[in-house]
C-alpha positions as CSV (number, residue, x, y, z in Angstrom):
1,X,217.0,412.8,96.4
2,X,219.1,412.1,93.3
3,X,220.9,414.8,91.5
4,X,223.0,414.5,88.3
5,X,225.7,417.2,87.8
6,X,226.8,417.6,84.2
7,X,230.1,419.5,84.0
8,X,230.8,421.8,81.1
9,X,234.5,422.5,81.3
10,X,235.3,426.2,80.6
11,X,238.9,426.8,79.5
12,X,238.7,430.5,78.8
13,X,236.6,433.7,78.5
14,X,236.5,436.3,75.8
15,X,234.4,439.3,74.8
16,X,232.5,439.5,71.5
17,X,229.2,440.8,70.1
18,X,227.3,437.5,71.0
19,X,226.9,435.0,73.8
20,X,227.9,431.4,73.5
21,X,230.2,428.5,74.6
22,X,232.5,427.5,71.8
23,X,235.1,424.7,72.2
24,X,235.2,425.3,76.0
25,X,235.5,429.0,75.7
26,X,232.8,431.3,77.1
27,X,232.0,434.1,74.7
28,X,230.3,437.1,76.3
29,X,228.7,440.2,74.9
30,X,229.5,442.5,77.8
31,X,227.2,445.3,76.6
32,X,224.2,443.0,76.4
33,X,225.0,441.2,79.7
34,X,225.3,444.4,81.7
35,X,221.9,445.9,80.6
36,X,219.8,444.0,83.2
37,X,222.3,445.0,85.9
38,X,221.9,448.7,85.1
39,X,218.1,448.4,85.3
40,X,218.5,448.6,89.1
41,X,218.2,452.3,90.0
42,X,220.7,451.8,92.9
43,X,223.5,450.8,90.6
44,X,225.2,453.8,89.1
45,X,227.6,452.0,86.8
46,X,228.6,448.5,85.9
47,X,231.0,446.8,83.6
48,X,232.6,443.4,83.0
49,X,236.3,442.4,83.1
50,X,238.1,439.1,82.6
51,X,240.8,437.6,84.8
52,X,242.5,434.3,83.9
53,X,244.8,432.1,86.0
54,X,248.4,433.3,86.0
55,X,247.7,436.9,84.9
56,X,249.2,439.7,87.0
57,X,245.7,440.8,88.2
58,X,244.3,441.6,91.6
59,X,240.5,441.6,92.1
60,X,239.3,443.7,95.1
61,X,237.1,444.4,96.9
62,X,235.4,441.0,96.1
63,X,231.8,440.7,97.3
64,X,230.8,437.2,96.1
65,X,231.9,434.4,93.8
66,X,229.3,432.4,92.0
67,X,229.5,429.3,89.7
68,X,227.1,429.5,86.8
69,X,224.7,426.5,86.8
70,X,221.4,425.7,85.0
71,X,218.8,423.1,85.8
72,X,217.9,421.0,82.7
73,X,215.7,418.4,84.3
74,X,213.7,418.1,87.5
75,X,211.8,420.6,89.6
76,X,212.9,424.1,90.5
77,X,215.5,426.4,89.1
78,X,218.9,427.6,90.4
79,X,218.8,430.0,93.4
80,X,215.2,429.3,94.4
81,X,213.6,432.1,96.4
82,X,216.3,434.5,95.2
83,X,216.2,434.5,91.4
84,X,213.8,431.7,90.7
85,X,210.5,431.1,92.4
86,X,210.4,429.0,95.5
87,X,210.5,425.3,94.7
88,X,212.4,422.4,96.1
89,X,215.6,421.7,94.2
90,X,218.2,419.0,94.6
91,X,216.9,416.4,92.1
92,X,217.0,415.9,88.4
93,X,219.9,417.2,86.3
94,X,221.9,420.4,86.5
95,X,224.7,421.6,84.2
96,X,227.7,423.2,85.8
97,X,230.1,425.6,84.1
98,X,233.2,424.1,85.7
99,X,236.4,426.1,85.7
100,X,234.9,429.6,85.8
101,X,233.0,431.9,88.1
102,X,231.1,435.2,88.1
103,X,232.8,437.5,90.6
104,X,231.1,440.6,92.0
105,X,233.4,443.5,93.0
106,X,233.4,447.2,93.8
107,X,233.2,449.6,96.7
108,X,229.6,448.7,97.6
109,X,229.3,449.0,101.4
110,X,231.3,448.4,104.5
111,X,235.0,448.1,104.9
112,X,236.6,446.6,101.8
113,X,238.9,443.6,102.1
114,X,237.9,440.7,99.9
115,X,240.7,440.0,97.5
116,X,241.7,437.5,94.7
117,X,245.2,437.5,93.3
118,X,245.5,435.6,90.1
119,X,249.3,435.0,90.5
120,X,252.0,435.4,93.1
121,X,251.9,434.3,96.8
122,X,248.3,435.5,97.2
123,X,247.1,433.0,94.6
124,X,248.0,430.1,96.8
125,X,245.4,431.2,99.4
126,X,242.3,431.3,97.2
127,X,240.8,428.6,94.9
128,X,239.5,431.3,92.7
129,X,243.0,432.1,91.3
130,X,242.6,428.8,89.4
131,X,239.4,429.8,87.7
132,X,238.6,431.9,84.7
133,X,236.7,434.8,86.3
134,X,234.1,437.0,84.7
135,X,234.2,440.0,87.0
136,X,231.1,442.3,87.4
137,X,232.4,445.6,88.7
138,X,229.7,447.8,90.2
139,X,229.4,451.3,91.6
140,X,226.4,452.3,93.7
141,X,224.4,455.5,93.4
142,X,224.7,458.0,96.2
143,X,220.9,458.1,96.6
144,X,220.5,457.9,100.3
145,X,219.4,454.3,100.2
146,X,220.3,452.1,103.2
147,X,223.4,449.9,103.2
148,X,221.1,446.9,103.3
149,X,219.5,448.0,100.0
150,X,222.9,448.5,98.3
151,X,224.0,445.0,99.5
152,X,220.8,443.4,98.1
153,X,221.2,445.2,94.7
154,X,224.8,443.9,94.4
155,X,223.9,440.4,95.6
156,X,220.9,440.0,93.2
157,X,223.0,441.4,90.3
158,X,225.6,438.8,90.8
159,X,223.2,435.9,91.1
160,X,221.1,437.0,88.1
161,X,224.2,437.4,86.0
162,X,225.4,433.9,86.9
163,X,222.0,432.5,86.0
164,X,222.1,434.2,82.6
165,X,225.6,432.9,81.9
166,X,224.5,429.4,83.1
167,X,221.7,429.3,80.5
168,X,224.4,429.0,77.8
169,X,225.2,425.5,79.0
170,X,221.6,424.2,78.9
171,X,221.8,422.4,75.6
172,X,225.5,421.3,75.7
173,X,226.7,417.8,76.2
174,X,228.7,417.6,79.5
175,X,232.3,416.7,79.6
176,X,231.6,414.6,82.8
177,X,228.5,413.6,84.7
178,X,228.4,412.8,88.4
179,X,225.5,411.4,90.3
180,X,224.8,412.2,94.0
181,X,222.0,410.6,95.9
182,X,220.9,411.1,99.5
183,X,219.1,408.3,101.4
184,X,215.8,408.7,103.2
185,X,216.0,408.0,107.0
186,X,214.5,404.6,106.3
187,X,217.0,403.8,103.6
188,X,219.9,404.8,106.0
189,X,219.0,401.6,107.9
190,X,219.3,399.4,104.9
191,X,221.3,396.1,105.1
192,X,224.2,397.4,102.9
193,X,224.7,400.3,105.3
194,X,224.5,398.3,108.5
195,X,227.8,398.3,110.5
196,X,228.9,401.6,109.1
197,X,229.0,404.6,111.5
198,X,226.0,406.9,111.1
199,X,227.5,410.4,110.3
200,X,225.9,413.8,109.6
201,X,227.3,417.1,108.6
202,X,226.3,420.1,110.7
203,X,226.8,423.2,108.4
204,X,227.0,426.4,110.4
205,X,225.8,429.4,108.4
206,X,226.8,433.0,109.2
207,X,223.9,435.2,110.2
208,X,225.3,438.2,112.1
209,X,223.9,441.0,110.0
210,X,224.9,443.1,107.0
211,X,227.6,441.4,104.9
212,X,227.6,438.6,107.4
213,X,224.4,436.9,106.3
214,X,223.4,433.8,104.4
215,X,220.1,432.9,102.7
216,X,218.3,429.5,102.4
217,X,215.6,429.4,99.7
218,X,215.6,433.2,99.9
219,X,215.1,433.4,103.7
220,X,217.7,435.2,105.9
221,X,218.8,432.3,108.1
222,X,218.7,434.6,111.1
223,X,215.0,434.0,110.9
224,X,215.2,430.2,110.9
225,X,215.6,427.4,113.4
226,X,218.1,424.6,112.9
227,X,216.7,422.2,110.3
228,X,217.7,419.4,107.9
229,X,218.4,419.9,104.2
230,X,219.4,417.5,101.5
231,X,223.0,417.8,100.5
232,X,221.9,417.9,96.9
233,X,219.7,420.9,97.6
234,X,222.9,422.8,98.7
235,X,224.6,421.7,95.4
236,X,221.6,423.1,93.5
237,X,221.7,426.6,94.8
238,X,219.4,426.5,97.8
239,X,222.0,428.4,100.0
240,X,223.6,431.6,98.9
241,X,226.0,434.1,100.5
242,X,224.8,437.6,101.6
243,X,228.1,439.1,100.2
244,X,231.4,439.1,102.1
245,X,232.9,441.9,104.2
246,X,236.4,440.7,104.9
247,X,239.0,438.4,103.4
248,X,238.9,434.7,104.3
249,X,236.0,435.2,106.8
250,X,232.9,434.3,104.7
251,X,231.8,431.4,102.5
252,X,230.9,432.6,99.1
253,X,228.0,431.2,97.1
254,X,230.7,429.2,95.1
255,X,231.7,427.5,98.4
256,X,228.2,426.5,99.1
257,X,227.7,425.1,95.6
258,X,231.0,423.2,95.9
259,X,231.1,422.4,99.6
260,X,234.1,420.1,100.1
261,X,232.8,418.5,103.3
262,X,229.6,417.4,101.4
263,X,231.7,416.1,98.5
264,X,234.0,414.1,100.7
265,X,231.1,412.6,102.7
266,X,229.5,411.5,99.4
267,X,232.7,409.8,98.4
268,X,232.9,407.8,101.6
269,X,229.2,407.0,101.8
270,X,228.7,403.2,101.8
271,X,232.4,402.6,102.1
272,X,233.7,403.9,105.5
273,X,230.6,405.7,106.7
274,X,226.8,406.1,106.4
275,X,226.2,409.7,105.4
276,X,222.8,410.1,107.0
277,X,222.0,413.7,106.5
278,X,222.9,417.4,106.6
279,X,221.8,419.8,109.3
280,X,222.0,423.6,108.8
281,X,222.1,425.9,111.8
282,X,222.6,429.7,112.1
283,X,225.1,431.9,114.0
284,X,222.9,434.7,115.5
285,X,224.6,437.3,117.7
286,X,222.3,436.9,120.8
287,X,223.0,434.2,123.4
288,X,219.4,433.1,123.6
289,X,219.5,432.4,119.8
290,X,222.7,430.5,120.2
291,X,221.3,428.3,123.0
292,X,218.1,427.7,121.0
293,X,219.9,426.8,117.7
294,X,222.5,424.5,119.4
295,X,219.7,422.8,121.3
296,X,217.9,422.0,118.0
297,X,221.2,420.8,116.4
298,X,221.7,418.3,119.2
299,X,218.0,417.3,119.1
300,X,218.0,416.6,115.3
301,X,221.3,414.7,115.6
302,X,219.8,412.6,118.3
303,X,216.7,412.0,116.2
304,X,219.0,410.7,113.4
305,X,220.7,408.3,115.9
306,X,224.1,409.5,114.9
307,X,227.4,407.9,115.8
308,X,229.4,410.9,114.7
309,X,229.1,414.5,113.3
310,X,231.3,416.9,111.5
311,X,230.6,420.6,112.3
312,X,232.0,423.4,110.1
313,X,232.2,427.0,111.3
314,X,231.7,430.1,109.2
315,X,233.3,433.3,110.4
316,X,235.1,433.9,113.6
317,X,234.8,435.5,117.0
318,X,231.1,435.6,117.9
319,X,230.5,432.3,116.0
320,X,233.1,430.5,118.1
321,X,230.5,430.3,120.8
322,X,228.0,428.6,118.4
323,X,230.7,426.2,117.4
324,X,231.5,425.1,120.9
325,X,227.9,424.9,122.0
326,X,227.1,422.7,119.0
327,X,230.1,420.5,119.8
328,X,229.5,420.3,123.6
329,X,225.8,419.4,123.1
330,X,226.5,416.8,120.4
331,X,229.1,415.2,122.6
332,X,226.7,415.3,125.4
333,X,224.4,413.1,123.4
334,X,227.2,410.5,122.9
335,X,227.8,411.7,119.3
336,X,231.5,411.8,118.5
337,X,232.1,415.3,117.0
338,X,234.8,416.8,114.8
339,X,234.9,420.5,114.4
340,X,236.3,422.5,111.5
341,X,237.5,425.8,112.8
342,X,238.1,429.4,111.6
343,X,241.0,430.5,113.8
344,X,242.6,433.8,114.6
345,X,245.7,433.2,116.7
346,X,247.6,436.5,116.2
347,X,250.4,437.3,113.8
348,X,252.8,434.8,115.5
349,X,250.2,432.1,116.0
350,X,250.6,432.0,119.7
351,X,247.4,433.7,120.9
352,X,244.2,431.8,121.8
353,X,242.7,431.1,118.4
354,X,239.1,430.7,119.4
355,X,237.0,433.0,121.6
356,X,235.4,430.0,123.3
357,X,236.5,426.6,124.3
358,X,235.4,423.4,126.0
359,X,237.1,420.1,126.8
360,X,234.5,418.3,124.6
361,X,236.2,419.9,121.5
362,X,239.0,417.4,121.4
363,X,238.9,416.5,117.6
364,X,239.7,419.6,115.5
365,X,240.5,420.2,111.9
366,X,241.9,423.7,111.6
367,X,241.2,426.2,108.8
368,X,244.6,427.8,109.6
369,X,245.5,431.1,111.2
370,X,243.8,434.0,109.5
371,X,245.9,436.5,111.4
372,X,249.2,435.4,109.7
373,X,250.5,438.3,107.6
374,X,251.1,437.5,103.9
375,X,253.1,440.1,101.9
376,X,251.4,440.6,98.5
377,X,253.5,442.2,95.7
378,X,252.0,444.8,93.3
379,X,250.1,443.5,90.3
380,X,250.1,444.9,86.8
381,X,246.4,445.4,86.9
382,X,243.7,445.9,89.6
383,X,240.0,445.1,89.0
384,X,237.3,446.5,91.2
385,X,238.6,449.8,92.6
């Protein structure tokens, strides 16, 4: 599949009585943009705020971060199965509003920890401090609806808002265009790729329940078996977050759209390695599901005749077992495996950082210690609470 990404650089956001992109500045009519959000009877109130890099602003509790995109050529639309009808994405051309994000925030459901500091020491720990953020702050009705219904209302409001904002970039000329192309299995054996190690990316997706879920083409990945997906489909909005529950413990939709492992593998494809494909697998809570999914991961990797695999983990604790099972079974197939971990090693970093382990996991890239305390100073303004 071949996908062109046309980047529209956003250098600022301001409110006005119309919607447009003017000289790199997103102009938003907040009253107009919020109307569709308030059509959901579960949302009691909603409003937009703006947060720019370097401002003394804290956004909390953050639920999702979404980069506005719009498909201008090729099949499907952004966020298929969620906002758009189900259709295979990942080819054609998509415009990306680079440098900004739609952030959903507010006391929606569950304990509230997601946080973005736009300046100070906390800003160093989030890429979103470097973005111009259009923050959708929501409050839910006390209507007796289930927590799952509230979560869905917030999730859909954020995605739909990002799609509406993304439409403003449809007719613009991009500041930069990048082309990404995934080979077929047959093409991965071409002469120009011979001699390069066959590498795949195993992308673990959190699927542990409310505020720990992920969706692929609109399907809760708890209900799926391990499968293959084109990396360009991921870039085109096929995978979205089911909102986050705690700080630094969940990949947002923005992370999926801009997955750094996928981007780096594309950069090395045909040079130092042969990027054969991407495998997505879930992280269900029951042992039988973990065994089944990791079996399928190893089976698909073997089917692709891999020399090596990179496995990234989402979340911690319970998913540590999925991570180690995937690693152990891939290594058992003779596939050299590197794991990217989410570690919790205690405040001093001296505790066992993963809840599971195996000698096969001998090549590790750590995501750092999420238990390390960081002292955050007060901000002049707080958005979301």
